[in-house]
C-alpha positions in Angstrom: 22.4 -6.1 10.0 21.1 -9.4 8.6 19.8 -12.1 10.9 19.6 -15.7 9.7 16.2 -17.3 10.2 14.2 -20.2 9.0 10.7 -20.1 7.5 8.4 -22.7 6.1 6.7 -22.1 2.8 4.8 -24.2 0.4 6.6 -25.9 -2.5 4.3 -24.0 -4.9 5.4 -20.7 -3.4 9.1 -21.7 -3.6 8.6 -22.7 -7.2 7.1 -19.3 -8.0 9.9 -17.5 -6.3 12.5 -19.5 -8.3 10.6 -18.8 -11.5 10.3 -15.1 -11.0 13.5 -14.0 -9.3 16.4 -12.7 -11.4 19.2 -15.2 -12.0 21.6 -13.0 -10.0 19.2 -12.7 -7.1 19.1 -15.3 -4.3 16.0 -16.4 -2.6 16.6 -14.5 0.5 17.0 -11.2 -1.3 13.9 -11.9 -3.4 11.8 -12.7 -0.3 13.2 -9.6 1.6 12.3 -7.3 -1.3 8.8 -8.9 -1.5 8.2 -8.4 2.2 9.3 -4.8 2.1 6.9 -4.2 -0.8 4.1 -5.8 1.2 5.0 -3.7 4.4 5.1 -0.5 2.4 1.7 -1.3 0.8 0.2 -2.1 4.1 1.4 1.2 5.6 0.0 3.1 2.6 -3.3 1.2 2.9 -3.5 2.1 6.6 -2.8 5.8 5.9 -5.4 5.8 3.1 -8.0 4.3 5.5 -7.2 7.0 8.1 -7.5 9.7 5.4 -10.8 8.3 4.2 -12.1 8.2 7.7 -11.2 11.8 8.3 -12.8 12.9 5.0 -16.0 10.9 5.7 -16.2 12.4 9.2 -15.9 15.9 7.6 -18.0 15.2 4.5 -21.0 17.4 5.4 -18.8 20.3 6.3 -16.6 19.9 3.2 -19.7 19.6 0.9 -21.2 22.8 2.4 -17.9 24.6 1.8 -17.8 23.4 -1.8 -21.4 24.5 -2.4 -20.6 27.9 -0.9 -17.5 28.3 -3.1 -19.4 27.3 -6.2 -22.1 29.9 -5.4 -19.6 32.6 -6.0 -18.9 31.6 -9.6 -20.7 33.5 -12.3 -23.1 31.5 -14.5 -21.9 30.7 -18.0 
């Protein structure tokens, strides 16, 4: 369901939207697509930050595990 709303943006942003959107795409569709792209990126960034936090918390353990696994390899 679409809801009509009003936003205020700069003339420069509007000019860029008009320049970049496809001729068959209206401003509303362009802005909605752009916002979904930003939302998805923000969610990915948040998940990446959580993953990095987990890895960093477990770094010493993971490094020890890696060193142990490497010790089982035969020398070349």
